[in-house]
Backbone as a chain_set.jsonl record, in Angstrom:
{"seq": "MIGMFSMGSSRFRATLGGCSLLAIAAICAPHASWAQGGEPSDKHVVTSAGAKRAHVLSDLYEQLSRTRDQQSAELIASTIEKLWLKSGSETVDILMSRAIRLVQNDEYDVALKILDAVVEIAPDYSEGWNQRATVHYLKHDLQDSLNDLRHVLALDPHHFKAVNGLGLILQELGDDKAALRAYRRALQLNPFLDETRQSVDELEREVEGQGI", "coords": {"N": [[0.624, 4.403, -20.473], [2.499, 3.511, -18.655], [4.368, 5.589, -16.237], [7.517, 7.297, -16.433], [10.618, 7.682, -15.012], [13.272, 9.504, -13.48], [16.588, 7.807, -12.802], [18.484, 9.061, -12.359], [17.957, 11.632, -10.77], [18.341, 13.874, -7.997], [16.401, 14.585, -6.092], [14.642, 12.017, -6.256], [16.173, 10.153, -5.17], [16.135, 11.435, -2.735], [13.799, 10.717, -2.198], [12.729, 7.373, -2.341], [14.343, 7.02, 0.462], [14.936, 4.694, 2.382], [14.793, 2.695, 0.477], [16.52, 0.865, -1.647], [18.558, 1.252, -4.644], [19.703, -0.369, -5.626], [18.715, -3.018, -5.237], [16.168, -2.05, -6.759], [17.391, -2.27, -9.269], [18.405, -4.702, -9.735], [15.898, -6.036, -9.42], [14.702, -5.213, -11.994], [16.465, -5.966, -13.733], [17.03, -9.256, -13.582], [18.048, -11.046, -14.782], [21.095, -10.986, -14.779], [21.689, -12.108, -12.835], [21.659, -15.12, -13.036], [23.248, -15.882, -15.029], [25.417, -17.238, -14.775], [24.896, -19.479, -14.188], [23.069, -20.576, -16.19], [19.59, -20.286, -17.499], [17.157, -20.18, -15.379], [13.696, -22.038, -15.336], [10.564, -20.867, -16.156], [8.747, -20.026, -14.288], [9.937, -20.478, -11.931], [11.6, -18.341, -11.913], [10.038, -16.368, -12.276], [8.814, -16.76, -9.335], [10.917, -16.526, -7.638], [11.74, -13.521, -8.326], [9.638, -11.939, -7.824], [9.21, -12.505, -4.681], [11.482, -10.273, -4.444], [10.746, -8.489, -5.691], [8.517, -8.002, -4.203], [9.485, -6.775, -1.619], [10.764, -4.63, -2.026], [8.669, -3.23, -3.18], [7.156, -3.251, -0.693], [8.439, -1.225, 0.839], [7.891, 0.896, -0.977], [5.531, 1.536, -1.098], [4.753, 1.936, 1.208], [6.099, 3.961, 1.903], [4.866, 5.769, -0.3], [2.362, 5.985, 0.603], [2.738, 7.022, 2.652], [3.157, 10.286, 1.583], [3.759, 13.4, 1.422], [3.542, 15.663, -0.621], [3.273, 15.913, -3.844], [4.429, 16.144, -5.82], [6.352, 13.971, -4.98], [4.883, 12.108, -5.011], [4.372, 11.323, -7.788], [6.429, 10.345, -8.344], [7.052, 8.295, -6.723], [4.932, 6.245, -7.693], [5.258, 5.826, -10.458], [7.77, 4.41, -10.064], [6.959, 2.028, -9.3], [4.817, 1.418, -10.642], [6.747, 0.721, -12.955], [7.852, -1.047, -11.52], [5.667, -3.27, -11.42], [5.648, -4.406, -13.692], [7.522, -6.069, -14.25], [8.17, -9.015, -14.32], [9.963, -10.858, -13.678], [11.167, -13.0, -15.291], [12.051, -13.466, -18.208], [10.17, -14.15, -20.888], [7.585, -13.879, -19.978], [7.748, -11.165, -19.612], [8.181, -9.974, -22.182], [5.424, -11.209, -23.575], [4.054, -9.526, -22.254], [4.471, -7.179, -22.866], [3.986, -7.364, -25.793], [1.22, -7.522, -25.442], [0.343, -5.042, -24.219], [0.852, -3.309, -26.026], [-0.966, -4.191, -27.988], [-3.404, -3.586, -26.794], [-3.078, -0.574, -26.539], [-3.68, -0.095, -29.724], [-6.159, -0.929, -29.667], [-6.814, -3.646, -29.856], [-8.208, -5.94, -28.879], [-8.904, -8.388, -28.433], [-6.804, -10.102, -29.258], [-5.057, -9.164, -27.962], [-5.986, -10.351, -25.344], [-5.613, -13.069, -25.938], [-3.534, -13.158, -25.078], [-2.632, -12.475, -22.747], [-3.964, -14.604, -21.185], [-2.42, -16.628, -21.559], [-0.326, -15.64, -20.198], [-1.22, -15.232, -17.315], [-1.518, -18.182, -16.916], [1.043, -19.176, -17.32], [2.958, -17.829, -15.217], [0.722, -17.81, -12.62], [1.141, -16.4, -10.145], [1.766, -13.999, -10.848], [0.883, -10.677, -9.925], [0.591, -8.513, -12.055], [0.215, -9.362, -14.572], [-2.47, -10.291, -14.197], [-3.923, -7.934, -13.409], [-3.595, -6.537, -15.866], [-5.039, -7.98, -16.801], [-7.541, -7.859, -16.473], [-7.735, -5.258, -17.089], [-8.356, -5.308, -19.725], [-10.657, -7.188, -19.576], [-12.366, -5.511, -18.46], [-12.213, -3.115, -20.967], [-13.272, -4.435, -23.065], [-15.988, -4.702, -21.904], [-16.914, -6.771, -20.237], [-17.64, -7.244, -17.291], [-17.913, -8.527, -15.287], [-15.731, -10.543, -15.262], [-13.772, -8.888, -15.139], [-13.73, -8.277, -12.639], [-13.324, -10.421, -11.463], [-11.078, -11.045, -12.132], [-9.733, -9.329, -10.563], [-10.081, -9.794, -8.51], [-7.662, -11.8, -8.045], [-5.953, -10.624, -8.526], [-5.879, -8.242, -5.658], [-5.872, -10.67, -4.278], [-3.078, -11.301, -4.368], [-1.399, -8.908, -4.458], [-2.363, -6.444, -2.092], [-1.718, -3.715, -2.054], [-2.034, -2.692, -4.577], [-2.677, 0.041, -6.263], [-4.054, 0.782, -8.173], [-5.62, -1.351, -9.256], [-7.225, -1.688, -7.074], [-8.646, 0.822, -7.315], [-9.349, 0.141, -9.749], [-11.453, -1.443, -8.952], [-13.123, -0.283, -7.337], [-14.415, 1.756, -9.944], [-15.648, -0.563, -11.145], [-17.704, -1.378, -9.538], [-18.765, 0.626, -9.211], [-19.865, 0.826, -11.579], [-22.26, -1.617, -11.445], [-23.822, -0.513, -9.642], [-23.223, -0.985, -7.312], [-23.167, 1.432, -4.756], [-21.908, 1.852, -2.931], [-19.868, 0.289, -1.962], [-18.426, 1.092, -3.995], [-17.344, 2.818, -2.949], [-16.745, 2.848, -0.764], [-13.738, 1.287, -1.73], [-12.943, 3.157, -3.329], [-12.01, 4.824, -1.802], [-10.093, 3.145, -0.543], [-8.236, 3.287, -2.449], [-7.318, 5.648, -2.24], [-5.881, 5.63, 0.343], [-3.726, 4.292, -0.198], [-2.73, 5.753, -2.214], [-2.422, 8.807, -2.128], [-2.672, 10.685, -4.179], [-4.676, 10.544, -6.28], [-5.903, 11.974, -8.361], [-8.722, 11.758, -9.884], [-9.743, 9.841, -8.931], [-10.443, 10.999, -6.124], [-12.38, 13.118, -6.833], [-14.052, 11.125, -7.847], [-15.228, 10.22, -5.081], [-15.948, 12.035, -4.017], [-18.385, 12.946, -5.149], [-19.881, 10.515, -4.805], [-19.999, 10.462, -2.457], [-21.929, 12.182, -1.918], [-24.192, 11.651, -2.88], [-24.483, 9.225, -1.595], [-25.543, 9.925, 0.352], [-26.667, 9.785, 4.191], [-27.57, 7.504, 4.131], [-25.807, 5.067, 5.223], [-23.282, 4.585, 5.358]], "CA": [[0.634, 3.708, -19.519], [3.553, 3.104, -17.482], [5.258, 6.794, -16.12], [8.804, 6.991, -16.095], [11.251, 8.459, -13.987], [15.039, 9.387, -13.572], [16.966, 7.67, -11.782], [19.907, 10.293, -11.638], [17.474, 12.906, -10.051], [18.744, 13.645, -6.497], [15.174, 14.238, -5.203], [14.116, 10.815, -6.433], [16.765, 9.441, -4.346], [15.382, 11.324, -1.513], [12.037, 10.185, -2.184], [12.671, 6.35, -2.075], [14.778, 6.961, 1.502], [15.615, 3.831, 2.573], [14.377, 1.723, -0.44], [17.794, 0.619, -2.74], [18.33, 1.2, -5.737], [20.924, -1.494, -6.187], [17.375, -3.526, -5.399], [15.221, -1.128, -7.199], [18.008, -2.365, -10.718], [18.122, -6.054, -9.995], [14.632, -6.781, -10.089], [14.441, -4.47, -13.376], [17.011, -6.764, -14.857], [16.978, -9.905, -13.161], [18.93, -11.781, -15.516], [22.256, -10.547, -14.783], [22.304, -12.793, -11.101], [22.305, -16.314, -13.517], [24.303, -16.105, -16.257], [26.688, -18.17, -14.538], [24.416, -20.623, -14.185], [22.183, -21.425, -16.89], [18.598, -19.62, -17.172], [16.342, -21.503, -14.476], [12.315, -22.221, -15.549], [9.722, -19.438, -15.649], [8.199, -20.0, -12.807], [11.038, -20.46, -10.82], [12.459, -16.983, -12.3], [9.242, -15.338, -11.718], [8.495, -16.426, -7.968], [12.41, -16.101, -6.445], [11.423, -12.173, -8.886], [8.532, -12.077, -7.234], [10.142, -12.498, -3.792], [12.491, -9.37, -4.204], [10.13, -7.239, -6.183], [7.131, -7.392, -3.089], [10.417, -6.608, -0.609], [11.434, -3.221, -2.194], [7.366, -2.749, -3.123], [6.46, -2.482, 0.259], [8.834, 0.23, 0.788], [7.769, 2.068, -1.594], [3.902, 1.065, -0.789], [4.666, 2.738, 2.367], [6.47, 5.656, 1.317], [3.73, 6.245, -1.031], [1.205, 6.568, 1.416], [2.543, 8.813, 3.544], [4.161, 11.232, 1.066], [2.268, 15.014, 1.418], [4.061, 16.24, -1.779], [2.422, 15.519, -5.152], [5.895, 15.63, -7.168], [7.416, 12.735, -5.028], [3.627, 10.675, -5.108], [4.561, 10.816, -8.214], [7.962, 9.676, -8.707], [7.377, 7.099, -6.429], [4.108, 5.659, -8.172], [5.898, 5.734, -11.488], [9.123, 3.423, -9.694], [5.899, 1.188, -8.355], [4.295, 1.023, -11.563], [7.723, 0.079, -13.267], [8.182, -2.566, -10.883], [4.603, -4.07, -11.841], [5.506, -4.65, -14.925], [9.084, -6.914, -14.061], [7.884, -10.711, -13.626], [11.352, -12.237, -13.765], [11.235, -14.277, -16.556], [12.008, -12.388, -20.346], [9.199, -14.277, -21.628], [6.42, -13.047, -19.697], [8.083, -9.568, -20.369], [7.6, -10.306, -23.386], [4.036, -11.444, -23.583], [3.076, -8.79, -21.438], [4.834, -5.77, -23.776], [2.89, -6.905, -26.844], [0.018, -6.972, -24.805], [-0.218, -3.82, -24.184], [0.898, -1.997, -27.495], [-2.39, -4.496, -28.886], [-4.53, -2.937, -26.025], [-3.069, 0.752, -27.391], [-3.931, -0.486, -30.689], [-7.55, -1.479, -29.602], [-6.917, -4.898, -30.94], [-8.13, -6.763, -27.074], [-9.08, -9.947, -28.662], [-5.731, -11.03, -29.647], [-4.37, -8.855, -26.231], [-6.955, -11.225, -24.365], [-4.966, -14.391, -25.605], [-1.505, -13.36, -24.846], [-2.885, -12.829, -21.737], [-4.231, -15.724, -20.881], [-0.9, -17.23, -21.603], [0.743, -15.058, -18.961], [-1.934, -15.948, -16.312], [-1.227, -19.38, -17.183], [2.663, -19.643, -17.409], [2.774, -16.884, -14.12], [-0.633, -17.619, -11.447], [1.55, -15.563, -8.983], [2.199, -12.347, -10.877], [-0.303, -9.769, -9.724], [0.523, -7.819, -13.096], [-0.456, -10.312, -15.494], [-4.534, -10.196, -13.661], [-4.277, -6.816, -13.921], [-3.568, -6.303, -17.318], [-5.9, -8.998, -18.166], [-8.633, -7.617, -15.901], [-8.411, -4.143, -17.998], [-8.501, -5.583, -21.122], [-12.073, -7.247, -20.093], [-13.317, -4.228, -18.645], [-12.105, -2.449, -22.117], [-14.627, -5.058, -23.503], [-16.945, -4.605, -20.815], [-16.94, -7.942, -19.595], [-17.416, -6.799, -15.699], [-18.038, -9.927, -14.456], [-14.284, -11.094, -15.691], [-12.468, -8.093, -14.664], [-13.778, -8.068, -11.573], [-12.7, -11.686, -11.133], [-9.306, -10.692, -11.766], [-9.031, -8.192, -10.175], [-9.296, -10.234, -6.883], [-6.584, -12.283, -7.999], [-4.734, -9.067, -8.545], [-5.709, -7.575, -4.739], [-4.953, -11.517, -3.445], [-1.107, -11.015, -4.651], [-1.044, -7.775, -4.067], [-3.537, -5.911, -1.693], [-1.781, -2.775, -1.996], [-2.373, -2.609, -5.489], [-4.024, 0.997, -5.734], [-4.554, 0.78, -9.795], [-6.38, -2.528, -8.739], [-8.349, -0.867, -5.875], [-9.613, 1.765, -7.909], [-10.304, -0.429, -10.919], [-12.382, -2.064, -8.314], [-14.195, 0.834, -7.464], [-15.15, 2.048, -10.721], [-16.552, -1.457, -11.672], [-18.77, -1.683, -8.754], [-19.946, 1.832, -9.432], [-21.055, 0.751, -12.681], [-22.3, -2.669, -11.663], [-24.837, -0.072, -8.994], [-22.605, -0.495, -6.096], [-22.163, 2.632, -4.643], [-21.454, 2.073, -1.005], [-18.825, -0.459, -2.175], [-17.32, 1.577, -4.371], [-16.877, 4.39, -2.102], [-15.701, 2.123, 0.009], [-13.004, 1.016, -2.91], [-12.268, 4.356, -3.987], [-11.14, 5.862, -0.313], [-9.318, 2.475, 0.137], [-7.154, 3.492, -2.927], [-6.767, 6.982, -1.751], [-5.181, 5.856, 1.673], [-2.715, 3.766, -1.001], [-1.951, 6.529, -3.334], [-2.98, 10.325, -1.718], [-2.915, 11.704, -4.817], [-5.264, 9.624, -7.71], [-7.371, 12.723, -8.432], [-10.031, 11.778, -10.459], [-10.123, 8.906, -7.549], [-10.839, 11.683, -4.847], [-13.597, 13.122, -7.433], [-15.307, 10.056, -7.811], [-15.212, 9.861, -3.738], [-16.882, 13.516, -3.438], [-19.437, 12.84, -5.855], [-20.212, 9.124, -4.206], [-20.726, 10.645, -0.423], [-23.092, 13.056, -1.721], [-25.092, 10.866, -3.857], [-25.082, 8.112, -0.747], [-25.354, 10.935, 2.067], [-27.708, 9.155, 4.751], [-27.585, 5.4, 3.578], [-25.037, 4.696, 6.625], [-22.336, 4.021, 4.735]], "C": [[1.195, 3.387, -18.2], [4.247, 5.004, -17.113], [6.604, 6.398, -16.001], [9.217, 8.03, -15.596], [12.772, 8.653, -14.311], [15.791, 8.927, -12.457], [18.447, 8.112, -11.085], [18.906, 11.387, -10.882], [17.594, 12.282, -8.208], [17.442, 13.691, -5.835], [14.776, 12.897, -5.573], [14.951, 9.806, -5.483], [16.432, 9.903, -3.222], [14.073, 10.853, -1.015], [12.271, 8.611, -1.673], [13.658, 6.112, -0.707], [15.11, 5.502, 1.954], [15.649, 2.588, 1.655], [15.774, 1.881, -1.215], [17.507, 0.453, -3.633], [18.883, 0.45, -6.537], [19.683, -2.694, -6.059], [16.737, -3.198, -6.986], [16.117, -2.342, -9.242], [18.226, -3.668, -10.978], [17.094, -6.41, -10.014], [14.408, -6.159, -11.814], [15.111, -4.923, -14.379], [17.291, -8.076, -13.844], [18.122, -10.954, -13.591], [20.131, -12.045, -15.366], [22.588, -11.868, -13.749], [22.473, -14.434, -11.996], [22.666, -16.708, -14.587], [24.775, -16.779, -16.113], [26.366, -19.742, -14.839], [23.447, -21.441, -15.311], [20.404, -20.633, -16.242], [17.495, -21.126, -16.196], [14.688, -21.09, -15.532], [11.808, -20.611, -15.306], [9.253, -19.439, -14.502], [8.997, -19.853, -11.746], [11.163, -18.891, -10.614], [11.524, -16.052, -11.966], [9.003, -15.359, -9.971], [9.456, -16.086, -7.142], [11.998, -13.914, -7.191], [10.783, -11.775, -7.662], [8.405, -11.558, -5.5], [10.816, -10.704, -3.468], [11.693, -8.457, -4.649], [9.048, -6.866, -4.896], [8.25, -6.923, -1.751], [10.495, -5.023, -0.693], [9.75, -2.497, -2.422], [6.883, -2.198, -2.374], [7.21, -1.805, 0.869], [8.535, 1.036, 0.402], [6.127, 2.434, -1.247], [3.574, 2.534, 0.615], [5.213, 4.421, 2.652], [5.551, 6.693, 0.44], [2.452, 6.744, -0.222], [1.174, 7.563, 2.473], [2.995, 9.967, 2.994], [3.199, 12.436, 0.983], [2.558, 15.401, -0.195], [3.743, 15.481, -3.511], [3.639, 14.978, -6.251], [6.388, 14.186, -7.059], [6.795, 11.659, -5.025], [4.132, 10.368, -6.464], [5.45, 10.105, -9.294], [7.841, 8.254, -8.2], [6.586, 5.524, -6.866], [4.887, 5.376, -9.59], [6.69, 4.737, -11.236], [7.942, 2.419, -9.854], [5.518, 0.737, -9.927], [5.307, 0.571, -12.957], [7.956, -1.295, -13.054], [7.423, -3.896, -11.467], [4.568, -4.781, -13.049], [7.062, -5.929, -15.488], [8.563, -8.139, -13.26], [9.116, -11.369, -12.901], [11.543, -12.805, -14.731], [10.62, -13.081, -18.074], [10.587, -12.917, -21.032], [7.945, -13.803, -21.35], [6.547, -11.786, -20.089], [7.59, -9.01, -21.373], [6.486, -10.382, -23.848], [3.661, -10.062, -23.157], [3.183, -7.069, -22.236], [3.716, -5.94, -25.247], [1.926, -6.977, -26.548], [-0.738, -5.882, -25.236], [0.04, -3.147, -24.864], [-0.364, -2.854, -28.357], [-2.958, -3.678, -27.777], [-4.154, -1.659, -26.574], [-3.544, 0.759, -28.555], [-5.322, -1.433, -30.801], [-7.481, -3.47, -30.16], [-6.659, -5.546, -28.963], [-8.325, -7.817, -27.459], [-7.554, -10.748, -28.557], [-4.714, -10.581, -28.135], [-4.551, -9.467, -25.217], [-6.116, -13.192, -24.062], [-3.597, -14.481, -24.789], [-1.541, -13.346, -23.471], [-3.233, -13.234, -20.797], [-3.419, -16.653, -20.703], [0.063, -16.821, -20.138], [0.451, -15.313, -17.666], [-1.206, -17.343, -16.156], [0.073, -20.019, -16.741], [2.916, -18.953, -16.09], [1.674, -16.509, -13.027], [-0.144, -16.591, -10.764], [1.813, -14.295, -9.371], [1.109, -11.993, -11.451], [-0.307, -9.248, -11.068], [-0.257, -8.327, -14.184], [-2.029, -10.425, -15.239], [-5.043, -9.086, -14.246], [-4.363, -6.423, -15.333], [-5.141, -6.967, -17.749], [-7.394, -8.681, -17.826], [-8.872, -6.004, -16.846], [-8.661, -4.054, -19.162], [-10.388, -6.463, -20.909], [-12.962, -6.16, -20.142], [-13.0, -3.336, -19.993], [-13.202, -2.906, -23.099], [-15.995, -5.287, -23.079], [-17.899, -5.697, -20.7], [-16.511, -7.944, -18.519], [-17.314, -8.06, -14.822], [-16.183, -10.562, -13.973], [-13.572, -10.501, -15.843], [-12.628, -8.212, -13.517], [-13.306, -9.83, -10.925], [-11.14, -12.044, -11.027], [-8.733, -9.697, -11.204], [-8.854, -8.491, -8.69], [-8.292, -11.02, -7.015], [-5.746, -11.513, -8.144], [-4.625, -8.925, -7.02], [-5.176, -9.524, -3.532], [-3.366, -11.799, -3.164], [-0.91, -10.053, -3.957], [-2.293, -6.195, -3.226], [-2.987, -4.485, -1.902], [-1.262, -1.901, -3.731], [-3.379, -1.387, -5.863], [-4.665, 1.187, -7.233], [-6.045, -0.014, -9.596], [-7.732, -2.259, -7.723], [-9.093, -0.096, -6.701], [-10.041, 1.458, -8.689], [-11.56, -0.784, -10.101], [-13.799, -1.613, -7.854], [-14.394, 1.46, -8.553], [-15.907, 0.444, -11.065], [-17.89, -1.86, -10.562], [-19.693, -0.223, -8.67], [-20.849, 1.379, -10.816], [-21.765, -0.274, -12.476], [-23.818, -1.83, -10.184], [-24.381, 0.051, -7.912], [-22.078, 0.585, -5.04], [-21.158, 2.583, -3.345], [-20.104, 1.166, -1.131], [-17.741, -0.009, -2.816], [-17.048, 2.566, -3.793], [-15.635, 4.07, -1.126], [-13.669, 2.149, -0.628], [-11.883, 2.064, -3.286], [-11.056, 5.058, -2.665], [-10.282, 4.645, 0.096], [-8.037, 2.774, -1.281], [-6.861, 4.631, -2.962], [-5.804, 6.892, -0.351], [-3.621, 5.19, 1.306], [-2.167, 4.949, -1.819], [-3.005, 8.078, -3.071], [-3.791, 11.191, -3.18], [-3.524, 11.11, -6.822], [-6.548, 10.755, -7.236], [-8.602, 12.615, -9.114], [-10.677, 10.683, -9.437], [-11.306, 10.15, -6.575], [-12.215, 12.473, -5.732], [-14.626, 12.409, -7.113], [-15.351, 9.724, -6.252], [-16.102, 11.038, -3.275], [-18.197, 13.708, -3.747], [-20.316, 11.816, -5.555], [-20.546, 9.344, -2.722], [-21.8, 11.43, -1.167], [-24.06, 11.948, -2.473], [-25.345, 9.52, -2.656], [-25.574, 8.567, 0.533], [-26.606, 10.29, 2.778], [-27.946, 7.877, 4.61], [-26.708, 4.926, 4.702], [-24.537, 3.929, 5.956], [-21.588, 4.002, 6.022]], "O": [[0.683, 3.115, -17.114], [4.592, 5.562, -18.155], [6.904, 5.301, -15.531], [8.629, 9.111, -15.573], [13.372, 8.076, -15.218], [15.739, 9.451, -11.344], [19.126, 7.831, -10.097], [19.633, 12.148, -10.243], [17.297, 11.287, -7.548], [17.27, 12.84, -4.962], [14.328, 12.536, -4.485], [14.436, 8.761, -5.085], [16.318, 9.031, -2.361], [13.533, 10.684, 0.078], [11.997, 8.482, -0.48], [13.909, 4.912, -0.592], [16.227, 5.383, 1.451], [16.345, 1.606, 1.916], [16.162, 3.033, -1.412], [16.535, -0.23, -3.955], [18.768, 0.411, -7.762], [19.753, -3.446, -7.031], [16.813, -3.873, -8.013], [15.406, -2.909, -10.072], [18.284, -4.047, -12.148], [16.996, -7.388, -10.756], [13.922, -6.884, -12.681], [14.862, -4.681, -15.56], [18.107, -7.655, -13.024], [18.9, -11.531, -12.831], [20.534, -13.161, -15.693], [23.615, -12.535, -13.88], [23.473, -15.051, -11.628], [22.425, -17.813, -15.074], [24.971, -17.482, -17.104], [26.976, -20.688, -15.338], [23.169, -22.64, -15.275], [20.074, -20.476, -15.067], [17.285, -22.33, -16.347], [14.59, -20.104, -16.262], [12.271, -19.65, -14.692], [9.572, -18.543, -13.721], [8.745, -19.163, -10.758], [10.936, -18.279, -9.571], [11.873, -14.998, -11.435], [8.991, -14.314, -9.32], [9.232, -15.487, -6.09], [12.054, -13.064, -6.303], [11.35, -11.348, -6.656], [7.761, -10.59, -5.097], [10.602, -10.084, -2.425], [11.798, -7.39, -4.043], [8.767, -5.702, -4.611], [7.612, -6.698, -0.723], [10.342, -4.272, 0.27], [9.529, -1.388, -1.934], [6.283, -1.133, -2.521], [6.639, -1.541, 1.927], [8.666, 2.111, 0.986], [5.698, 3.586, -1.181], [2.776, 3.447, 0.825], [4.884, 5.444, 3.253], [5.509, 7.924, 0.458], [1.748, 7.726, -0.461], [0.39, 8.374, 2.965], [3.299, 10.837, 3.811], [2.053, 12.39, 0.536], [1.577, 15.382, -0.939], [4.256, 14.451, -3.949], [3.768, 14.038, -7.035], [6.708, 13.399, -7.95], [7.303, 10.538, -5.029], [4.416, 9.179, -6.603], [5.324, 9.598, -10.409], [8.259, 7.257, -8.788], [6.975, 4.37, -6.693], [5.103, 4.164, -9.614], [6.579, 3.856, -12.09], [8.103, 1.845, -10.931], [5.979, -0.326, -10.343], [4.736, 0.116, -13.948], [8.155, -2.265, -13.785], [7.894, -4.977, -11.824], [3.702, -5.579, -13.407], [7.409, -6.377, -16.581], [8.513, -8.293, -12.04], [9.199, -12.114, -11.925], [12.72, -13.16, -14.782], [9.676, -12.454, -18.555], [9.929, -12.108, -21.686], [7.212, -13.354, -22.232], [5.704, -11.227, -20.791], [6.881, -8.02, -21.549], [6.292, -9.546, -24.73], [2.848, -9.483, -23.878], [2.372, -6.143, -22.209], [2.936, -5.09, -25.677], [1.193, -6.444, -27.381], [-1.697, -5.659, -25.975], [-0.416, -2.023, -24.653], [-0.788, -2.287, -29.364], [-2.856, -2.54, -28.237], [-5.048, -1.352, -27.362], [-4.057, 1.864, -28.738], [-5.566, -2.317, -31.622], [-8.293, -4.142, -30.795], [-5.696, -5.595, -28.197], [-7.81, -8.62, -26.681], [-7.304, -11.76, -27.901], [-3.964, -11.302, -27.477], [-3.794, -9.441, -24.247], [-6.015, -13.994, -23.134], [-2.94, -15.338, -24.198], [-0.721, -14.012, -22.84], [-3.088, -12.732, -19.683], [-3.559, -17.492, -19.813], [0.802, -17.464, -19.393], [1.323, -15.575, -16.838], [-0.362, -17.515, -15.277], [0.221, -21.026, -16.047], [3.289, -19.917, -15.421], [1.562, -15.378, -12.554], [-0.944, -15.661, -10.655], [2.078, -13.435, -8.532], [0.495, -12.317, -12.468], [-1.411, -9.491, -11.555], [-1.256, -7.769, -14.636], [-2.757, -10.662, -16.203], [-5.952, -8.935, -15.062], [-5.414, -5.963, -15.781], [-5.992, -6.643, -18.577], [-8.331, -9.038, -18.54], [-9.993, -5.655, -17.216], [-9.098, -3.055, -19.733], [-11.22, -6.391, -21.813], [-13.796, -5.789, -20.968], [-13.949, -2.556, -20.063], [-13.891, -2.151, -23.784], [-16.899, -5.873, -23.675], [-19.111, -5.725, -20.914], [-15.391, -8.385, -18.261], [-16.633, -8.314, -13.829], [-15.665, -10.856, -12.895], [-12.582, -10.844, -16.49], [-11.54, -8.301, -12.949], [-12.999, -10.005, -9.746], [-10.397, -12.771, -10.368], [-7.582, -9.268, -11.284], [-8.09, -7.978, -7.873], [-7.719, -11.118, -5.93], [-4.599, -11.817, -7.816], [-3.54, -9.318, -6.591], [-4.481, -9.586, -2.518], [-2.726, -12.273, -2.225], [-0.311, -10.136, -2.885], [-2.801, -5.255, -3.837], [-3.963, -3.737, -1.961], [-0.498, -0.961, -3.952], [-4.599, -1.55, -5.839], [-5.757, 1.741, -7.358], [-7.179, 0.45, -9.717], [-8.901, -2.641, -7.787], [-10.287, -0.377, -6.805], [-11.113, 1.984, -8.987], [-12.66, -0.444, -10.537], [-14.931, -2.094, -7.888], [-14.899, 2.453, -8.03], [-17.108, 0.626, -11.265], [-18.858, -2.555, -10.872], [-20.833, -0.03, -8.248], [-22.051, 1.523, -11.038], [-22.418, -0.346, -13.517], [-24.706, -2.608, -9.838], [-24.793, 0.984, -7.223], [-20.937, 0.644, -4.58], [-20.096, 3.104, -3.005], [-19.239, 1.405, -0.288], [-16.565, -0.308, -2.612], [-16.291, 3.329, -4.392], [-14.517, 4.491, -0.827], [-12.715, 2.759, -0.146], [-10.666, 2.001, -3.465], [-9.912, 5.513, -2.657], [-9.616, 4.872, 1.107], [-6.889, 2.42, -1.01], [-5.999, 4.893, -3.802], [-5.109, 7.838, 0.018], [-2.617, 5.338, 2.004], [-0.952, 4.934, -2.02], [-4.042, 8.341, -3.679], [-4.804, 11.881, -3.294], [-3.039, 11.233, -7.947], [-7.492, 10.698, -6.448], [-9.505, 13.418, -8.88], [-11.878, 10.646, -9.17], [-12.529, 10.108, -6.447], [-13.253, 12.341, -5.084], [-15.652, 12.653, -6.478], [-15.603, 8.521, -6.177], [-16.853, 10.98, -2.302], [-19.03, 14.328, -3.087], [-21.487, 11.96, -5.905], [-21.191, 8.6, -1.983], [-22.887, 11.046, -0.735], [-24.889, 11.728, -1.59], [-26.356, 8.836, -2.811], [-25.92, 7.898, 1.507], [-27.619, 10.203, 2.084], [-28.811, 7.348, 5.308], [-27.325, 3.985, 5.2], [-24.944, 2.784, 5.76], [-20.457, 3.518, 6.071]]}, "num_chains": 1, "name": "protein.A"}
């Protein structure tokens, strides 16, 4: 579900440009910063980590939208996806990892209960909502999935997978024009979503002449 990347790659370092690897490392291991003062509450940690993560993600999102090299785009996107999973709370991260494993084993109902807890504990953590939207979609609960995606995009408008998921749901609901707009937006955010580009090509033919 989440791609891996090589921190030691010189190409990776060049791809990130001005984005600090130390900043990424700090987000991926946030608990080191409060080892001296005791563990703060989950909501406080998620909020603090979220602010740091948002700054780093902003740089990565900009680079992803501008890159014209597929290998570079894949490295940036995999880094972004790794950061999406880092809430800043050990509790939330453990719950998320359990939920993802359950989804991989098609145990959607149990995964959904765990993700319900995640969004309750950390309502400002966009990836909790996104993973729950995914489970709702896999359970064919399109409206619930759509509602969760709205939360994701309110928190992180550049979440290209959520935008793409929005397009997928709108297409299934029969709103091809809105789906096409969502798919196009996803490609603005990440130009190397090949399946999304195919969907755009298909929808452009289907809605041609309908005044998009």
